Biotite code that builds the C-alpha atoms (Angstrom):
import biotite.structure as struc

atoms = struc.array([
    struc.Atom([-1.380, 1.552, 25.714], chain_id="A", res_id=1, res_name="UNK", atom_name="CA", element="C"),
    struc.Atom([-3.204, 3.177, 22.781], chain_id="A", res_id=2, res_name="UNK", atom_name="CA", element="C"),
    struc.Atom([-2.156, 6.714, 21.910], chain_id="A", res_id=3, res_name="UNK", atom_name="CA", element="C"),
    struc.Atom([-5.516, 8.245, 22.898], chain_id="A", res_id=4, res_name="UNK", atom_name="CA", element="C"),
    struc.Atom([-5.284, 6.692, 26.376], chain_id="A", res_id=5, res_name="UNK", atom_name="CA", element="C"),
    struc.Atom([-1.685, 7.924, 26.699], chain_id="A", res_id=6, res_name="UNK", atom_name="CA", element="C"),
    struc.Atom([-2.787, 11.440, 25.919], chain_id="A", res_id=7, res_name="UNK", atom_name="CA", element="C"),
    struc.Atom([-5.554, 11.261, 28.527], chain_id="A", res_id=8, res_name="UNK", atom_name="CA", element="C"),
    struc.Atom([-3.089, 10.055, 31.181], chain_id="A", res_id=9, res_name="UNK", atom_name="CA", element="C"),
    struc.Atom([-0.625, 12.818, 30.294], chain_id="A", res_id=10, res_name="UNK", atom_name="CA", element="C"),
    struc.Atom([-3.364, 15.435, 30.397], chain_id="A", res_id=11, res_name="UNK", atom_name="CA", element="C"),
    struc.Atom([-4.466, 14.206, 33.839], chain_id="A", res_id=12, res_name="UNK", atom_name="CA", element="C"),
    struc.Atom([-0.891, 14.272, 35.136], chain_id="A", res_id=13, res_name="UNK", atom_name="CA", element="C"),
    struc.Atom([-0.277, 17.684, 33.650], chain_id="A", res_id=14, res_name="UNK", atom_name="CA", element="C"),
    struc.Atom([-3.329, 19.031, 35.435], chain_id="A", res_id=15, res_name="UNK", atom_name="CA", element="C"),
    struc.Atom([-1.901, 17.908, 38.801], chain_id="A", res_id=16, res_name="UNK", atom_name="CA", element="C"),
    struc.Atom([1.482, 19.592, 38.294], chain_id="A", res_id=17, res_name="UNK", atom_name="CA", element="C"),
    struc.Atom([2.029, 22.714, 40.405], chain_id="A", res_id=18, res_name="UNK", atom_name="CA", element="C"),
    struc.Atom([4.277, 25.111, 38.578], chain_id="A", res_id=19, res_name="UNK", atom_name="CA", element="C"),
    struc.Atom([4.904, 28.735, 39.401], chain_id="A", res_id=20, res_name="UNK", atom_name="CA", element="C"),
    struc.Atom([3.216, 29.806, 36.195], chain_id="A", res_id=21, res_name="UNK", atom_name="CA", element="C"),
    struc.Atom([0.014, 28.185, 34.957], chain_id="A", res_id=22, res_name="UNK", atom_name="CA", element="C"),
    struc.Atom([0.447, 26.255, 31.736], chain_id="A", res_id=23, res_name="UNK", atom_name="CA", element="C"),
    struc.Atom([4.229, 25.863, 31.967], chain_id="A", res_id=24, res_name="UNK", atom_name="CA", element="C"),
    struc.Atom([3.993, 22.292, 33.270], chain_id="A", res_id=25, res_name="UNK", atom_name="CA", element="C"),
    struc.Atom([1.608, 21.341, 30.504], chain_id="A", res_id=26, res_name="UNK", atom_name="CA", element="C"),
    struc.Atom([3.892, 22.893, 27.916], chain_id="A", res_id=27, res_name="UNK", atom_name="CA", element="C"),
    struc.Atom([6.944, 21.026, 29.215], chain_id="A", res_id=28, res_name="UNK", atom_name="CA", element="C"),
    struc.Atom([5.115, 17.705, 29.371], chain_id="A", res_id=29, res_name="UNK", atom_name="CA", element="C"),
    struc.Atom([3.720, 18.332, 25.900], chain_id="A", res_id=30, res_name="UNK", atom_name="CA", element="C"),
    struc.Atom([7.215, 19.028, 24.571], chain_id="A", res_id=31, res_name="UNK", atom_name="CA", element="C"),
    struc.Atom([8.531, 15.817, 26.133], chain_id="A", res_id=32, res_name="UNK", atom_name="CA", element="C"),
    struc.Atom([5.679, 13.810, 24.641], chain_id="A", res_id=33, res_name="UNK", atom_name="CA", element="C"),
    struc.Atom([6.246, 15.373, 21.248], chain_id="A", res_id=34, res_name="UNK", atom_name="CA", element="C"),
    struc.Atom([9.908, 14.403, 21.322], chain_id="A", res_id=35, res_name="UNK", atom_name="CA", element="C"),
    struc.Atom([9.106, 10.921, 22.636], chain_id="A", res_id=36, res_name="UNK", atom_name="CA", element="C"),
    struc.Atom([6.596, 10.218, 19.865], chain_id="A", res_id=37, res_name="UNK", atom_name="CA", element="C"),
    struc.Atom([8.286, 12.071, 17.008], chain_id="A", res_id=38, res_name="UNK", atom_name="CA", element="C"),
    struc.Atom([11.917, 11.062, 17.395], chain_id="A", res_id=39, res_name="UNK", atom_name="CA", element="C"),
    struc.Atom([11.724, 7.234, 17.129], chain_id="A", res_id=40, res_name="UNK", atom_name="CA", element="C"),
    struc.Atom([9.714, 7.217, 13.878], chain_id="A", res_id=41, res_name="UNK", atom_name="CA", element="C"),
    struc.Atom([12.157, 9.664, 12.323], chain_id="A", res_id=42, res_name="UNK", atom_name="CA", element="C"),
    struc.Atom([15.144, 7.556, 13.356], chain_id="A", res_id=43, res_name="UNK", atom_name="CA", element="C"),
    struc.Atom([13.556, 4.317, 12.164], chain_id="A", res_id=44, res_name="UNK", atom_name="CA", element="C"),
    struc.Atom([12.350, 5.858, 8.902], chain_id="A", res_id=45, res_name="UNK", atom_name="CA", element="C"),
    struc.Atom([15.865, 6.993, 8.113], chain_id="A", res_id=46, res_name="UNK", atom_name="CA", element="C"),
    struc.Atom([17.314, 3.557, 8.797], chain_id="A", res_id=47, res_name="UNK", atom_name="CA", element="C"),
    struc.Atom([14.645, 1.634, 6.883], chain_id="A", res_id=48, res_name="UNK", atom_name="CA", element="C"),
    struc.Atom([15.513, 3.153, 3.493], chain_id="A", res_id=49, res_name="UNK", atom_name="CA", element="C"),
    struc.Atom([18.870, 2.087, 2.074], chain_id="A", res_id=50, res_name="UNK", atom_name="CA", element="C"),
    struc.Atom([21.030, 4.815, 0.547], chain_id="A", res_id=51, res_name="UNK", atom_name="CA", element="C"),
    struc.Atom([20.906, 3.188, -2.882], chain_id="A", res_id=52, res_name="UNK", atom_name="CA", element="C"),
    struc.Atom([19.901, 0.023, -4.705], chain_id="A", res_id=53, res_name="UNK", atom_name="CA", element="C"),
    struc.Atom([21.841, -3.161, -4.032], chain_id="A", res_id=54, res_name="UNK", atom_name="CA", element="C"),
    struc.Atom([25.034, -3.458, -6.038], chain_id="A", res_id=55, res_name="UNK", atom_name="CA", element="C"),
    struc.Atom([24.146, -6.723, -7.801], chain_id="A", res_id=56, res_name="UNK", atom_name="CA", element="C"),
    struc.Atom([20.909, -6.205, -9.729], chain_id="A", res_id=57, res_name="UNK", atom_name="CA", element="C"),
    struc.Atom([19.507, -8.629, -12.253], chain_id="A", res_id=58, res_name="UNK", atom_name="CA", element="C"),
    struc.Atom([19.018, -7.443, -15.825], chain_id="A", res_id=59, res_name="UNK", atom_name="CA", element="C"),
    struc.Atom([15.226, -7.405, -15.283], chain_id="A", res_id=60, res_name="UNK", atom_name="CA", element="C"),
    struc.Atom([15.531, -5.402, -12.056], chain_id="A", res_id=61, res_name="UNK", atom_name="CA", element="C"),
    struc.Atom([17.862, -2.876, -13.720], chain_id="A", res_id=62, res_name="UNK", atom_name="CA", element="C"),
    struc.Atom([15.489, -2.541, -16.696], chain_id="A", res_id=63, res_name="UNK", atom_name="CA", element="C"),
    struc.Atom([12.510, -2.202, -14.325], chain_id="A", res_id=64, res_name="UNK", atom_name="CA", element="C"),
    struc.Atom([14.216, 0.561, -12.325], chain_id="A", res_id=65, res_name="UNK", atom_name="CA", element="C"),
    struc.Atom([15.389, 2.401, -15.440], chain_id="A", res_id=66, res_name="UNK", atom_name="CA", element="C"),
    struc.Atom([11.974, 2.310, -17.121], chain_id="A", res_id=67, res_name="UNK", atom_name="CA", element="C"),
    struc.Atom([10.239, 3.295, -13.889], chain_id="A", res_id=68, res_name="UNK", atom_name="CA", element="C"),
    struc.Atom([12.583, 6.277, -13.482], chain_id="A", res_id=69, res_name="UNK", atom_name="CA", element="C"),
    struc.Atom([11.770, 7.431, -17.022], chain_id="A", res_id=70, res_name="UNK", atom_name="CA", element="C"),
    struc.Atom([8.030, 7.060, -16.356], chain_id="A", res_id=71, res_name="UNK", atom_name="CA", element="C"),
    struc.Atom([8.235, 8.973, -13.058], chain_id="A", res_id=72, res_name="UNK", atom_name="CA", element="C"),
    struc.Atom([10.311, 11.783, -14.572], chain_id="A", res_id=73, res_name="UNK", atom_name="CA", element="C"),
    struc.Atom([7.934, 12.133, -17.529], chain_id="A", res_id=74, res_name="UNK", atom_name="CA", element="C"),
    struc.Atom([4.924, 12.192, -15.179], chain_id="A", res_id=75, res_name="UNK", atom_name="CA", element="C"),
    struc.Atom([6.428, 14.832, -12.889], chain_id="A", res_id=76, res_name="UNK", atom_name="CA", element="C"),
    struc.Atom([7.482, 17.021, -15.820], chain_id="A", res_id=77, res_name="UNK", atom_name="CA", element="C"),
    struc.Atom([4.101, 16.749, -17.532], chain_id="A", res_id=78, res_name="UNK", atom_name="CA", element="C"),
    struc.Atom([2.219, 17.537, -14.316], chain_id="A", res_id=79, res_name="UNK", atom_name="CA", element="C"),
    struc.Atom([3.885, 20.960, -14.186], chain_id="A", res_id=80, res_name="UNK", atom_name="CA", element="C"),
    struc.Atom([1.225, 22.494, -16.434], chain_id="A", res_id=81, res_name="UNK", atom_name="CA", element="C"),
    struc.Atom([0.947, 26.259, -16.766], chain_id="A", res_id=82, res_name="UNK", atom_name="CA", element="C"),
    struc.Atom([-2.222, 27.660, -15.170], chain_id="A", res_id=83, res_name="UNK", atom_name="CA", element="C"),
    struc.Atom([-4.810, 28.802, -17.706], chain_id="A", res_id=84, res_name="UNK", atom_name="CA", element="C"),
    struc.Atom([-7.227, 30.547, -15.367], chain_id="A", res_id=85, res_name="UNK", atom_name="CA", element="C"),
    struc.Atom([-9.739, 27.706, -15.768], chain_id="A", res_id=86, res_name="UNK", atom_name="CA", element="C"),
    struc.Atom([-9.513, 25.549, -12.643], chain_id="A", res_id=87, res_name="UNK", atom_name="CA", element="C"),
    struc.Atom([-11.253, 22.594, -14.253], chain_id="A", res_id=88, res_name="UNK", atom_name="CA", element="C"),
    struc.Atom([-8.993, 22.631, -17.317], chain_id="A", res_id=89, res_name="UNK", atom_name="CA", element="C"),
    struc.Atom([-5.898, 23.010, -15.111], chain_id="A", res_id=90, res_name="UNK", atom_name="CA", element="C"),
    struc.Atom([-7.046, 20.101, -12.934], chain_id="A", res_id=91, res_name="UNK", atom_name="CA", element="C"),
    struc.Atom([-7.401, 17.839, -15.962], chain_id="A", res_id=92, res_name="UNK", atom_name="CA", element="C"),
    struc.Atom([-4.089, 19.073, -17.403], chain_id="A", res_id=93, res_name="UNK", atom_name="CA", element="C"),
    struc.Atom([-2.320, 18.004, -14.196], chain_id="A", res_id=94, res_name="UNK", atom_name="CA", element="C"),
    struc.Atom([-4.301, 14.825, -13.513], chain_id="A", res_id=95, res_name="UNK", atom_name="CA", element="C"),
    struc.Atom([-3.915, 13.330, -16.988], chain_id="A", res_id=96, res_name="UNK", atom_name="CA", element="C"),
    struc.Atom([-0.125, 12.943, -16.679], chain_id="A", res_id=97, res_name="UNK", atom_name="CA", element="C"),
    struc.Atom([-0.627, 11.627, -13.140], chain_id="A", res_id=98, res_name="UNK", atom_name="CA", element="C"),
    struc.Atom([-2.992, 8.930, -14.411], chain_id="A", res_id=99, res_name="UNK", atom_name="CA", element="C"),
    struc.Atom([-0.766, 8.237, -17.431], chain_id="A", res_id=100, res_name="UNK", atom_name="CA", element="C"),
    struc.Atom([2.140, 7.772, -15.026], chain_id="A", res_id=101, res_name="UNK", atom_name="CA", element="C"),
    struc.Atom([0.116, 5.132, -13.181], chain_id="A", res_id=102, res_name="UNK", atom_name="CA", element="C"),
    struc.Atom([-0.588, 3.431, -16.504], chain_id="A", res_id=103, res_name="UNK", atom_name="CA", element="C"),
    struc.Atom([3.092, 3.522, -17.473], chain_id="A", res_id=104, res_name="UNK", atom_name="CA", element="C"),
    struc.Atom([4.148, 2.064, -14.126], chain_id="A", res_id=105, res_name="UNK", atom_name="CA", element="C"),
    struc.Atom([1.488, -0.656, -14.355], chain_id="A", res_id=106, res_name="UNK", atom_name="CA", element="C"),
    struc.Atom([2.757, -1.588, -17.819], chain_id="A", res_id=107, res_name="UNK", atom_name="CA", element="C"),
    struc.Atom([6.269, -1.842, -16.422], chain_id="A", res_id=108, res_name="UNK", atom_name="CA", element="C"),
    struc.Atom([4.939, -4.164, -13.687], chain_id="A", res_id=109, res_name="UNK", atom_name="CA", element="C"),
    struc.Atom([3.355, -6.330, -16.389], chain_id="A", res_id=110, res_name="UNK", atom_name="CA", element="C"),
    struc.Atom([6.690, -6.469, -18.220], chain_id="A", res_id=111, res_name="UNK", atom_name="CA", element="C"),
    struc.Atom([8.823, -7.485, -15.260], chain_id="A", res_id=112, res_name="UNK", atom_name="CA", element="C"),
    struc.Atom([6.605, -8.467, -12.332], chain_id="A", res_id=113, res_name="UNK", atom_name="CA", element="C"),
    struc.Atom([6.134, -12.090, -11.358], chain_id="A", res_id=114, res_name="UNK", atom_name="CA", element="C"),
    struc.Atom([3.410, -11.828, -8.688], chain_id="A", res_id=115, res_name="UNK", atom_name="CA", element="C"),
    struc.Atom([0.111, -12.767, -10.350], chain_id="A", res_id=116, res_name="UNK", atom_name="CA", element="C"),
    struc.Atom([-1.983, -10.763, -7.894], chain_id="A", res_id=117, res_name="UNK", atom_name="CA", element="C"),
    struc.Atom([0.055, -7.617, -8.582], chain_id="A", res_id=118, res_name="UNK", atom_name="CA", element="C"),
    struc.Atom([-0.100, -8.265, -12.321], chain_id="A", res_id=119, res_name="UNK", atom_name="CA", element="C"),
    struc.Atom([-3.927, -8.422, -12.123], chain_id="A", res_id=120, res_name="UNK", atom_name="CA", element="C"),
    struc.Atom([-3.945, -5.190, -10.109], chain_id="A", res_id=121, res_name="UNK", atom_name="CA", element="C"),
    struc.Atom([-1.678, -3.596, -12.729], chain_id="A", res_id=122, res_name="UNK", atom_name="CA", element="C"),
    struc.Atom([-4.147, -4.621, -15.451], chain_id="A", res_id=123, res_name="UNK", atom_name="CA", element="C"),
    struc.Atom([-7.002, -3.070, -13.466], chain_id="A", res_id=124, res_name="UNK", atom_name="CA", element="C"),
    struc.Atom([-4.987, 0.115, -12.992], chain_id="A", res_id=125, res_name="UNK", atom_name="CA", element="C"),
    struc.Atom([-4.482, 0.409, -16.744], chain_id="A", res_id=126, res_name="UNK", atom_name="CA", element="C"),
    struc.Atom([-8.185, 0.018, -17.505], chain_id="A", res_id=127, res_name="UNK", atom_name="CA", element="C"),
    struc.Atom([-9.356, 2.250, -14.634], chain_id="A", res_id=128, res_name="UNK", atom_name="CA", element="C"),
    struc.Atom([-6.884, 5.038, -15.335], chain_id="A", res_id=129, res_name="UNK", atom_name="CA", element="C"),
    struc.Atom([-7.650, 5.035, -19.069], chain_id="A", res_id=130, res_name="UNK", atom_name="CA", element="C"),
    struc.Atom([-11.347, 5.348, -18.266], chain_id="A", res_id=131, res_name="UNK", atom_name="CA", element="C"),
    struc.Atom([-10.706, 8.192, -15.820], chain_id="A", res_id=132, res_name="UNK", atom_name="CA", element="C"),
    struc.Atom([-8.562, 10.074, -18.349], chain_id="A", res_id=133, res_name="UNK", atom_name="CA", element="C"),
    struc.Atom([-11.341, 9.734, -20.919], chain_id="A", res_id=134, res_name="UNK", atom_name="CA", element="C"),
    struc.Atom([-14.016, 10.826, -18.418], chain_id="A", res_id=135, res_name="UNK", atom_name="CA", element="C"),
    struc.Atom([-12.020, 13.898, -17.352], chain_id="A", res_id=136, res_name="UNK", atom_name="CA", element="C"),
    struc.Atom([-11.431, 14.960, -20.950], chain_id="A", res_id=137, res_name="UNK", atom_name="CA", element="C"),
    struc.Atom([-15.091, 14.547, -21.783], chain_id="A", res_id=138, res_name="UNK", atom_name="CA", element="C"),
    struc.Atom([-16.049, 16.548, -18.675], chain_id="A", res_id=139, res_name="UNK", atom_name="CA", element="C"),
    struc.Atom([-14.186, 19.603, -19.962], chain_id="A", res_id=140, res_name="UNK", atom_name="CA", element="C"),
    struc.Atom([-15.401, 19.169, -23.531], chain_id="A", res_id=141, res_name="UNK", atom_name="CA", element="C"),
    struc.Atom([-12.258, 17.610, -24.986], chain_id="A", res_id=142, res_name="UNK", atom_name="CA", element="C"),
    struc.Atom([-12.540, 14.478, -27.079], chain_id="A", res_id=143, res_name="UNK", atom_name="CA", element="C"),
    struc.Atom([-11.529, 11.247, -25.407], chain_id="A", res_id=144, res_name="UNK", atom_name="CA", element="C"),
    struc.Atom([-8.541, 10.280, -27.486], chain_id="A", res_id=145, res_name="UNK", atom_name="CA", element="C"),
    struc.Atom([-8.405, 6.858, -29.018], chain_id="A", res_id=146, res_name="UNK", atom_name="CA", element="C"),
    struc.Atom([-5.762, 5.319, -26.785], chain_id="A", res_id=147, res_name="UNK", atom_name="CA", element="C"),
    struc.Atom([-3.994, 2.095, -27.525], chain_id="A", res_id=148, res_name="UNK", atom_name="CA", element="C"),
    struc.Atom([-2.447, 0.293, -24.582], chain_id="A", res_id=149, res_name="UNK", atom_name="CA", element="C"),
    struc.Atom([1.329, 0.162, -24.658], chain_id="A", res_id=150, res_name="UNK", atom_name="CA", element="C"),
    struc.Atom([2.963, -3.197, -25.196], chain_id="A", res_id=151, res_name="UNK", atom_name="CA", element="C"),
    struc.Atom([3.814, -5.118, -22.060], chain_id="A", res_id=152, res_name="UNK", atom_name="CA", element="C"),
    struc.Atom([6.950, -6.613, -23.561], chain_id="A", res_id=153, res_name="UNK", atom_name="CA", element="C"),
    struc.Atom([10.282, -4.820, -23.227], chain_id="A", res_id=154, res_name="UNK", atom_name="CA", element="C"),
    struc.Atom([11.123, -2.657, -26.268], chain_id="A", res_id=155, res_name="UNK", atom_name="CA", element="C"),
    struc.Atom([13.958, -4.999, -27.311], chain_id="A", res_id=156, res_name="UNK", atom_name="CA", element="C"),
    struc.Atom([11.602, -7.929, -28.069], chain_id="A", res_id=157, res_name="UNK", atom_name="CA", element="C"),
    struc.Atom([10.828, -8.127, -31.801], chain_id="A", res_id=158, res_name="UNK", atom_name="CA", element="C"),
    struc.Atom([7.145, -7.851, -32.698], chain_id="A", res_id=159, res_name="UNK", atom_name="CA", element="C"),
    struc.Atom([7.343, -11.010, -34.832], chain_id="A", res_id=160, res_name="UNK", atom_name="CA", element="C"),
    struc.Atom([7.954, -13.134, -31.731], chain_id="A", res_id=161, res_name="UNK", atom_name="CA", element="C"),
    struc.Atom([4.581, -12.374, -30.159], chain_id="A", res_id=162, res_name="UNK", atom_name="CA", element="C"),
    struc.Atom([1.763, -14.916, -30.407], chain_id="A", res_id=163, res_name="UNK", atom_name="CA", element="C"),
    struc.Atom([-1.302, -13.966, -32.405], chain_id="A", res_id=164, res_name="UNK", atom_name="CA", element="C"),
    struc.Atom([-4.610, -15.726, -31.945], chain_id="A", res_id=165, res_name="UNK", atom_name="CA", element="C"),
    struc.Atom([-7.145, -14.958, -34.685], chain_id="A", res_id=166, res_name="UNK", atom_name="CA", element="C"),
    struc.Atom([-10.497, -13.901, -33.358], chain_id="A", res_id=167, res_name="UNK", atom_name="CA", element="C"),
    struc.Atom([-9.154, -13.114, -29.883], chain_id="A", res_id=168, res_name="UNK", atom_name="CA", element="C"),
    struc.Atom([-8.361, -9.452, -30.322], chain_id="A", res_id=169, res_name="UNK", atom_name="CA", element="C"),
    struc.Atom([-9.539, -6.944, -27.759], chain_id="A", res_id=170, res_name="UNK", atom_name="CA", element="C"),
    struc.Atom([-10.088, -3.259, -28.448], chain_id="A", res_id=171, res_name="UNK", atom_name="CA", element="C"),
    struc.Atom([-10.156, -1.568, -25.030], chain_id="A", res_id=172, res_name="UNK", atom_name="CA", element="C"),
    struc.Atom([-10.738, 1.863, -26.533], chain_id="A", res_id=173, res_name="UNK", atom_name="CA", element="C"),
    struc.Atom([-14.251, 1.111, -27.845], chain_id="A", res_id=174, res_name="UNK", atom_name="CA", element="C"),
    struc.Atom([-15.688, 1.134, -24.326], chain_id="A", res_id=175, res_name="UNK", atom_name="CA", element="C"),
    struc.Atom([-14.433, 4.654, -23.786], chain_id="A", res_id=176, res_name="UNK", atom_name="CA", element="C"),
    struc.Atom([-16.381, 6.232, -26.646], chain_id="A", res_id=177, res_name="UNK", atom_name="CA", element="C"),
    struc.Atom([-19.747, 5.971, -24.859], chain_id="A", res_id=178, res_name="UNK", atom_name="CA", element="C"),
])
């Protein structure tokens, strides 16, 4: 039975209860319903999240988790901007690290992820978030910085091992200077 129908049935039953004080029956039924609906999700939510990562992680999974932790910590620290008294400036000061965190996490997905659909989404996130950062900066009169996308290869891979194709270079930052 859908939740809205359940509530209607409970309300109808509560209206028929004869208690010495008006409203007491409704309050007791409401408390029981609250416990009935709130307790199972809390119990299941607690059980669905393991206490820690599995003991045997691959090198890629360990690198992914480590880099993601660094990105999340940097984002959270950078979002703690001091208020300036200018709401718009403060908004941008807090949103930029938030968007940069999304970019950093998307880059990490491109480094280690295997799912092609998620890799395409990660690429879209990078482009979209870079555009939003530029738009927010321009909106408050700051220049849109010339950003260069971070490499999608792990830091340990030498630059000389990447493939270069003459004439196939893409400068994503030119579209942001409009």
